[in-house]
C-alpha positions as CSV (number, residue, x, y, z in Angstrom):
1,M,135.0,70.7,143.3
2,D,133.1,73.7,143.9
3,A,129.9,73.3,146.4
4,S,127.7,72.6,144.2
5,D,129.6,69.4,142.9
6,L,129.6,68.4,146.8
7,L,125.8,68.8,146.6
8,R,125.3,66.4,144.0
9,G,127.2,63.7,146.3
10,A,125.3,64.0,149.1
11,L,121.7,64.3,147.0
12,L,122.9,61.0,145.4
13,Q,124.3,59.8,148.6
14,I,120.8,60.7,150.0
15,S,119.2,58.4,146.8
16,E,120.7,55.4,148.6
17,S,119.4,55.4,152.0
18,D,116.3,53.7,153.0
19,T,115.7,55.8,156.1
20,V,115.5,59.4,154.3
21,R,113.8,57.7,151.6
22,S,111.0,56.5,153.8
23,A,111.2,60.1,155.9
24,V,110.4,61.7,152.4
25,V,107.9,59.9,151.2
26,A,105.9,59.8,154.8
27,A,106.0,63.7,154.4
28,P,102.9,65.1,153.8
29,V,104.1,68.3,151.7
30,S,105.8,65.0,149.1
31,R,103.0,64.0,147.4
32,A,102.1,67.9,146.4
33,V,105.6,68.1,145.3
34,V,106.1,64.9,143.1
35,N,102.7,66.0,141.5
36,R,104.8,68.6,139.5
37,Y,107.6,66.2,138.3
38,V,105.6,62.9,138.0
39,A,102.6,62.0,136.0
40,G,100.8,60.0,138.5
41,E,100.5,56.6,139.5
42,E,98.7,55.3,136.9
43,V,98.2,54.6,133.0
44,D,95.5,57.0,131.9
45,E,97.0,59.8,134.3
46,A,100.4,60.0,132.1
47,V,97.9,59.3,129.2
48,A,96.3,62.7,130.4
49,T,99.5,64.2,130.5
50,T,100.7,62.9,127.3
51,A,97.7,64.5,126.3
52,R,97.9,68.4,127.8
53,L,102.0,68.1,126.2
54,R,100.8,68.0,123.1
55,T,97.9,70.3,123.0
56,T,100.9,72.6,122.7
57,N,102.9,70.4,120.0
58,R,105.4,69.2,122.3
59,L,106.8,65.6,122.0
60,V,106.6,62.8,125.2
61,T,108.6,60.6,126.4
62,I,107.1,58.3,129.1
63,D,109.3,55.9,131.7
64,H,107.3,54.2,134.1
65,L,109.2,54.5,137.3
66,G,111.0,51.3,139.0
67,E,114.3,50.1,139.0
68,D,115.8,47.2,139.9
69,V,113.6,44.7,140.4
70,T,114.7,41.1,140.8
71,D,111.7,39.7,140.8
72,R,110.3,37.9,137.6
73,A,107.1,38.4,138.2
74,Q,107.6,41.8,138.3
75,A,109.3,42.7,135.5
76,E,106.5,40.8,133.7
77,R,104.1,43.5,135.7
78,T,106.2,46.5,134.6
79,R,106.3,44.8,130.9
80,D,103.1,44.6,131.0
81,T,102.0,48.3,131.9
82,Y,104.3,49.5,129.4
83,V,102.1,47.5,126.6
84,T,98.9,48.8,128.3
85,L,99.9,52.3,128.4
86,L,101.4,52.4,124.4
87,D,97.4,51.3,123.4
88,A,95.9,53.6,125.8
89,L,98.0,56.4,123.9
90,A,97.1,54.5,120.3
91,E,93.5,54.8,121.6
92,D,93.9,58.4,122.3
93,D,96.0,59.1,118.9
94,L,98.6,60.0,120.9
95,A,100.9,57.4,119.7
96,R,101.5,58.2,116.1
97,F,104.6,59.2,114.4
98,G,106.5,59.3,117.7
99,A,104.7,61.7,119.2
100,A,104.7,59.7,122.9
101,E,106.9,57.1,122.7
102,V,107.9,55.2,125.9
103,S,111.5,55.0,127.8
104,V,111.8,51.5,129.7
105,K,114.5,51.2,131.9
106,L,116.6,47.4,131.9
107,S,116.6,46.5,135.1
108,A,112.9,47.6,135.1
109,V,112.5,44.6,133.1
110,G,114.5,42.1,134.8
111,Q,118.5,43.3,134.1
112,S,119.0,42.2,137.2
113,I,117.9,39.2,137.7
114,P,120.8,37.0,139.1
115,G,121.7,34.0,136.6
116,D,119.7,35.3,133.0
117,G,118.8,39.1,134.0
118,D,120.2,40.0,130.6
119,A,117.8,37.5,128.7
120,V,114.7,38.3,130.5
121,A,115.0,42.2,129.6
122,L,115.7,41.3,126.6
123,E,112.9,39.2,125.8
124,N,110.6,41.6,127.9
125,A,112.4,44.6,125.7
126,R,111.3,43.1,122.7
127,A,107.5,42.5,123.2
128,V,108.0,46.3,124.5
129,C,109.6,47.1,121.5
130,E,106.6,45.1,119.2
131,A,103.6,47.1,121.1
132,A,105.0,50.3,119.7
133,E,105.8,49.6,116.1
134,R,102.2,48.2,115.9
135,V,101.1,51.9,117.5
136,G,103.3,53.2,115.4
137,T,106.0,54.9,117.8
138,T,109.2,54.1,118.6
139,V,111.4,53.0,122.5
140,T,114.0,54.3,123.9
141,L,116.9,52.7,126.7
142,D,117.6,54.3,129.1
143,M,121.1,54.2,130.6
144,E,121.5,53.5,134.2
145,D,125.1,53.3,136.4
146,H,128.4,52.5,135.2
147,T,128.4,49.1,135.6
148,T,125.0,47.9,133.8
149,T,126.2,50.3,130.6
150,D,128.3,47.5,128.5
151,R,124.9,45.0,128.7
152,T,122.3,47.7,128.2
153,L,124.1,48.3,124.8
154,E,124.8,45.1,124.1
155,T,120.9,44.8,124.8
156,L,120.4,48.1,122.4
157,R,122.3,46.0,119.6
158,A,119.9,42.6,119.6
159,L,117.1,44.9,119.6
160,R,117.9,47.1,116.4
161,Q,118.7,43.8,114.6
162,D,114.9,43.8,114.6
163,F,113.7,47.1,115.8
164,P,116.6,49.7,114.3
165,W,114.6,52.7,115.8
166,V,114.8,51.6,119.3
167,G,117.0,54.8,121.5
168,A,120.4,54.8,123.0
169,V,120.7,57.0,126.2
170,L,124.4,57.8,126.6
171,Q,125.9,60.1,129.5
172,T,128.5,62.4,129.4
173,Y,130.3,62.4,132.8
174,L,131.6,58.9,131.9
175,H,134.5,58.8,129.9
176,R,133.9,56.6,127.8
177,T,130.5,58.4,126.4
178,E,132.4,60.4,124.0
179,S,133.7,57.0,122.2
180,D,130.2,55.8,122.4
181,C,128.9,58.7,120.4
182,R,131.8,58.3,117.5
183,D,130.1,54.3,117.9
184,L,126.5,54.9,117.7
185,A,126.6,58.3,115.3
186,H,124.9,56.3,112.2
187,E,122.6,56.9,110.0
188,G,119.5,55.9,112.0
189,S,120.4,56.0,115.0
190,R,118.6,57.7,117.9
191,V,120.6,58.8,120.7
192,R,119.9,60.7,123.7
193,L,122.5,62.7,125.3
194,C,122.3,63.6,128.9
195,K,124.9,64.7,131.5
196,G,124.4,61.3,134.4
197,A,122.6,61.0,137.4
198,Y,124.0,58.1,139.5
199,K,126.8,58.3,141.7
200,E,129.8,57.1,140.0
201,P,133.3,56.2,141.3
202,E,136.0,58.6,140.0
203,S,138.0,56.1,137.8
204,V,135.0,56.2,135.7
205,A,133.1,59.6,135.7
206,F,134.3,62.8,135.8
207,Q,133.5,65.1,139.2
208,D,133.3,68.1,138.2
209,G,130.6,70.3,136.7
210,E,133.1,71.5,134.4
211,D,134.4,68.6,133.3
212,V,131.1,67.2,132.5
213,D,129.6,70.5,130.9
214,L,132.8,70.4,128.7
215,S,132.4,66.5,127.8
216,Y,129.1,67.1,126.7
217,V,129.6,69.6,124.2
218,R,132.5,67.2,123.3
219,C,129.7,64.5,122.0
220,L,127.5,66.8,121.0
221,K,129.2,67.5,118.1
222,V,129.8,63.9,117.4
223,L,126.5,63.2,117.6
224,M,125.6,66.6,115.6
225,A,128.5,65.6,112.8
226,G,127.2,62.1,112.4
227,E,124.4,60.7,110.1
228,G,122.4,59.6,113.5
229,Y,119.4,61.5,115.1
230,P,120.7,63.4,118.6
231,M,118.3,64.1,121.4
232,V,119.8,67.1,123.0
233,A,118.9,66.6,126.6
234,T,119.1,69.1,128.8
235,H,117.8,72.2,130.7
236,D,121.4,74.4,130.2
237,P,120.4,77.4,128.3
238,R,124.0,77.1,127.3
239,L,124.0,74.1,125.9
240,V,121.2,74.4,124.3
241,E,122.7,77.4,122.1
242,I,125.4,75.3,121.6
243,A,123.7,72.9,120.1
244,R,120.6,74.9,118.2
245,A,124.6,76.0,116.6
246,L,126.2,73.2,116.1
247,A,123.6,72.0,114.1
248,G,123.3,75.1,112.4
249,H,127.3,74.4,111.6
250,H,125.8,70.6,110.0
251,G,122.4,71.9,108.2
252,R,120.6,70.1,109.8
253,S,116.6,70.4,109.4
254,P,114.1,71.2,112.8
255,D,113.2,67.3,112.0
256,S,116.9,65.7,112.0
257,Y,117.2,66.6,116.0
258,E,115.5,67.3,119.0
259,F,115.4,68.5,123.0
260,Q,114.0,66.4,126.1
261,M,113.5,68.3,129.3
262,L,112.1,66.8,132.2
263,L,107.9,67.4,133.6
264,G,107.7,70.7,135.4
265,V,111.1,72.0,134.8
266,R,111.6,75.5,132.5
267,D,108.2,74.4,131.1
268,L,108.4,78.4,129.8
269,E,110.7,77.4,127.9
270,Q,110.3,74.1,126.8
271,K,106.9,76.0,124.9
272,R,109.0,78.7,123.5
273,I,111.3,75.8,122.1
274,A,108.3,74.5,120.3
275,D,107.1,77.4,119.4
276,R,110.3,78.3,117.1
277,G,109.7,75.2,115.7
278,H,111.8,72.9,117.3
279,Q,111.2,69.8,118.1
280,M,110.7,69.5,121.6
281,R,110.3,66.5,123.8
282,V,109.1,66.2,127.3
283,Y,110.6,63.2,130.1
284,V,107.4,62.2,131.9
285,P,107.7,59.3,134.3
286,F,104.7,58.0,136.4
287,G,103.9,55.4,139.0
288,D,104.4,54.9,142.5
289,D,108.1,54.1,142.7
290,W,109.2,58.6,142.4
291,Y,111.5,59.0,145.3
292,G,114.6,58.1,143.8
293,Y,114.3,59.5,140.6
294,L,113.6,63.6,142.0
295,V,116.0,63.2,144.1
296,R,118.8,62.1,141.3
297,R,116.8,64.7,139.3
298,L,117.7,67.5,142.0
299,A,121.7,66.4,141.6
300,E,122.4,66.6,138.2
301,R,121.9,70.2,138.4
302,P,121.9,72.9,140.7
303,A,118.7,75.3,139.6
304,N,116.5,71.7,140.0
305,I,117.0,72.0,142.8
306,R,115.5,76.0,143.4
307,F,113.4,74.7,142.2
308,F,112.0,72.2,144.6
309,L,112.8,74.3,146.5
310,R,110.9,76.7,144.9
311,S,107.3,74.3,145.1
312,L,108.0,73.0,148.7
313,A,107.4,77.0,150.1
314,S,104.2,76.8,147.6
315,N,103.0,73.8,149.1
316,G,104.2,74.3,153.0
């Protein structure tokens, strides 16, 4: 395990610390830095960011930040925020044909509620899917820590009975993911492939960054060879080039897969990918619960830390 892997572990540990969270959230510089990576706290700010990105021909997926909700009323408020967001996107003609879609964490809409959490999450996710279908766009179910993987995939299967376009997310740091890719690489299946951003035990996840990268390539080969729609979520130039090569090898047209990157990271490269005729989708988070999201993004790749430190330097 090299220094970057140790740093990643330390950051993931920090992401769970309430003491550090309170200090960072209260720091005056934090808000200025967060503004680069988070599209504000309100629906209208997320819509404005989406409109700006669409002027450069980039697609968008929007995440309302928050997770591990254990209160049913809060889960319903999150559901309602998504419905309001989708209607606002449609009003500004940003949603049609999936130009701007939404990403939903099931724990934010009720999965973590004791007892009937899975049923609550399915009910709320279904309402979001109904709103998305009404305005002509799609929904992707975000993946969280490994303890929820099977439950999330079960909810995915239930939703796809009525909404076959619902997207899945698979994380290549998990040992199981290559097998999950084979299960999901079928016609009509939208799959976002990412490295993973939670602190996981060695028993279920690769701990070394190189092993995670190798797993990413193996999984990417499965998805590109399949009949589904791969969504290549990475900022790594090597993986971007490998994805392009695999798409070419399998005779994929530019509209049969897409690249995804985070808001505020490699913005010029995002524009270049879109300008070359590839589909480039930007993951746009919004809301006031940004701390855990931001720290996990830093942990995903050492380069993200450099972006963050440069932002601190320019705002200090």
